[in-house]
Structure formats: structure tokens, C-alpha cells
N, C-alpha and C positions, 0 to 999 in steps of 0.2 A: 384168857386165864394166863394169870403170870406164873414163873416159876417158883418152886421152893427151895432153889439151891441154897445151901448155908455159905453164902458168899456174898461179900461187899464189891465185887466185881459187878459193874453196871450192865456190862453186856451179857453176862450170864443170868442175870435178875430180870433182863430184859425177854429172855426166853418164854414161849408157850410151856404150859406143864408138858406137854407131850416132848417139846423139843428138850427141856431140861433132863427128863426121863432118858432119851436117847444116850446124852453125855454122861448123866450122874454116874453109872457104874463104871465109867472109864477115866474119870478125872480122880487125880489124885494130888493131896495137900503137898506144898512144897516150900520149904525155906528159900528164900532169895537174896542172898548175899549182896553187899556192895561187889560191882564188877563181875558179878556172874554173867556168863555169856548165854543169852535165851538163844540168839541165832546167829552162829558165825557166817563170814561173808563166803559166798561160792561154794557152800557144803549145803547137802540135803538137811530139811529142817526135820530133827527127829521128834520133836515135841512143840507143842504150842502151849503159851502160856498166858494165864488171866490172873494177873494180880489183884489182890485184895488191897495191898499197901505197897508203898515204895514207889519209885519212880524208874523209869525205862527209856533209855535213849537209841533211837536208831542213827547211825553214824555213818556218812560215806568217807571212804578213803580215796585221796589220789596219791601213789606211791607210798612210802614207808612213813613220811611226816606230815603229809598233809590230810586234814581230817577237819570234819564240819557236822554238827547235828543237822540232822534234817526233819526229825520226828522225836515226839514226847509224849509219852501214856504212862498213866498209871493204873488205878482201878477204874478209870475209862474204857480202857483198850484191853489189848491182845495183841501178842506176837504173831510171828506167821502169817502175814497178810499174804503171801507168796501161797500158802496151802490155799487161802479161801479163794485164791486166783486161780487155783488149778495148776500150779506149778508148785516145784520142790525146792527152790532156792533163791537168793537173792544175793547181788554183790555187796549190799551193806551188812553191817553188824549190828546187832542188837544185844545190848546189857543192861545191866542194874546199874544206875546211877547212884540212887538212894535204896538202900536195903529194904525188904519187907518180906512178905508172905503171899501165898497164892496158890493155884491150882494148875495143873497140866494136865495134856492129854497127848496120848501118842499119835502123831500127825495123820497115820492111816487111820485110826479109830476116828478121827474126824472127819476125814474124807468119805468113810463109810456112813456116818451119822448123817453129812451133807446131801449123800446121794439118797438116803432113806427117806430123808423129809424135806418137801419142797419148801418151808418155811425157816429152816435154820440158816442157810447161806443167805439168804437176804438182809437178816439182822446183822452177820458180820460184814456183809458189804456196804451197808451204811456207816459202819465205823472206818472203812476203808475210804470211802468219799471224804468223811471227816479229814482223815490223815494227808488226803491228796491236797485239800484246801489248806490244811496247816502247813504242807510243806511247802505251797504257791505263798503262802503269806510270809514265811521264812525268808523264801529268797527275796521277795519285794522287802522285807525288813533290811535285809542284809545290804541291799542294793542302794537303797534310798534314804534309811533312817540313821540319823546320829547314834552315837554309840550308847550314850546313856537313855535312849529312848528303846532302843533294841536289848539292853539289859534289863529295863523295866518290864517290856514283855516277857522276856523268858523267865525272870523270877515270877511274875504274876502267873504264868503259866505253870511254874511248879509249886505255886503256893494254892492254886486250883485245886491239885490233885494229893495234898497232903493235910495230916490233921494239926492244926497247932500253926503257930507263924515263924517256927524256925527251921532253917534249910540246912544241913550238915553238907556243906559243899567246898569242895578245894578248888584253888586256881586254875587246876588241871582240866576240870570239868568246864568251868565258864571260858576257859580258851577255844572251846567248841563253838562259841559264837562267831569265830572266824577271824579273831583279834588276837594282837600279840600279848603278852604276859603283862607287860606295862601299861597297854590300854585296858585290860579289863581292871588293873589295879585304879588306873584313873578314873575309870567309870564307876567302880566301887566309892572312891572318895568324894565323887560328884553327888552322888545319890545320900551318902552318908551326910554331907555338908547340906543338903537341903532337908534333912532330918526325914528321910524314906526310909531308911533302912538303918541297922547295926550291923557292923561286921567284925567279927572276931576270928581269931585262927579257925577255921576249917568249919565256919559256921557264918550264916547270913539271916538275921532277924527282921522280918517286914514290919515295921512300926507303923506307917500310914499306908495303907492299900488304897485309899480314893487317891491320895497324892500320887502314888505310883500309876494309875490309871489314867490322870490328866496327863502325867509326865510320857507315857506311852502314846497317849493320844489313839488314831483309827488304824494304826498297827496291830494294837491287841483287840481281840473280840470276833473278827469273822468265822475263824474255826469254831469258837465256843458257842456263839449263836447258831450254828448249823448244828452242832452237838444237841443243844438244846431243843431244836425245831425236830431233829429226827428221835429223839430218845426220852425227850419230855423234863430231862433234869439237864443240871450242869456237869462239867466232867469230873466234878467232886461229890455228886449224887446229890446235891440239893435240888428242891423243887424249883421250878423256874416260875 
């Protein structure tokens, strides 16, 4: 029996009625502003967040200036994977890249609920598996794919998780693809020249989704296919 939680978050909607009831009294609605930190690095995680909208990035850092995105999720997922894995912190930072809304729960309350129910943690572990696959595919793309293919993959992943075709993104966020700002600008111009996107200040509009999938090729798709296999819907919530 599926849950009745009033949420667009796919993980919460995938819970059984009993597991949803365990969490319902502890969940609280929250606005998720752009740059809001869901999970600071190297600090105990106080809350676990389940976005209903918006996009969150998990970012690895080396020193003060080197950083790269290693995970991306929206209403398909949750923060606090370390809590699901019975730990309390991560070296990575997780923050909102695009503003949205969602729900959160105190980490200790989630631990108690997972200890009480044998079926709750496995739902969240399925998402952990998807994120591990996504991180591996990101490493492969960064090592082997041309910039325009990587940029297409990343924009497709963002597009999967939003409503509409417009992404309010700055070059600062795109630099987390692991390339210099000038490289990002070149990649955007290449995609614009092919009629795949339209870029204005602070916004990228997807014009040709099918063309972008062709451009990305086989570096886009494995994590998304695994999500469909495990949850029966796409990361955006559409039926498979």
C-alpha cells in the first residue's frame, strides 16, 4: 500500500502507509532558498531534507578553491545519505543549486524510524545505490567525454528534475563540471550554435531535448535507468 504523504518527493511517495505514518508526525515543511546548505562538510547532519522542488548539489572540495559536483538530486531524492548509512557526517557539502520547497526531519527522528521499521531504510538505500551509480558515471564523463557532451548530460539531469524548460543557472554553478569558466562559455556557445539551448544572463532554456540526448550519447542514462528500475518512475516522477 503506498503512502499518503502530501509531497511531490518520490522517495516519500514510495513509502508504505505504515512507514509514511512513522515519518509524517516528524516532517516539517521548509523553504529551500538558492545556496541554502542542506549538509555542511565534516559536521554532524542535524536534518535530512526531502525536496519537493528545486535542485540540490553534492560537492567535493580539495583545499579552498578546487571543487566539483559529485551528485545532483531534486524531488527524486534526499540529503543525509550518511544518516541512511548509519553515520552522522560527510566530507562533502550539499546545498541548493536551484531554490525550491520541501520537507525535513531531525536526523535522530529518522534514525529512530529506521530502527522501528524493517522496510523504511531499504527504500532510502535504493536511492543511495542510484547516487553511487550517478557519481561513477560523473567520474567517467569527466575523464573521457568531450566538454559539450558533459554539459549536455548535466543539463539533461537538471531538466529531468524541474518543471518547464528553463534553468536559472549561473556560470558559477556550471564551473562545478570541473572546467574553467572560459571552457563553460565555449561549451554553451557550441550548444547554442547547434540550436539545442538558448542562454541568457542567469538562465539556460532547453530547446531541443532529443538533440541534447543525441549529443550526450551513452554518458547520459545509466543512473536514470536504474532509478526507473528501482522506483518505477523517472527522476522527474513520470511513469516509466
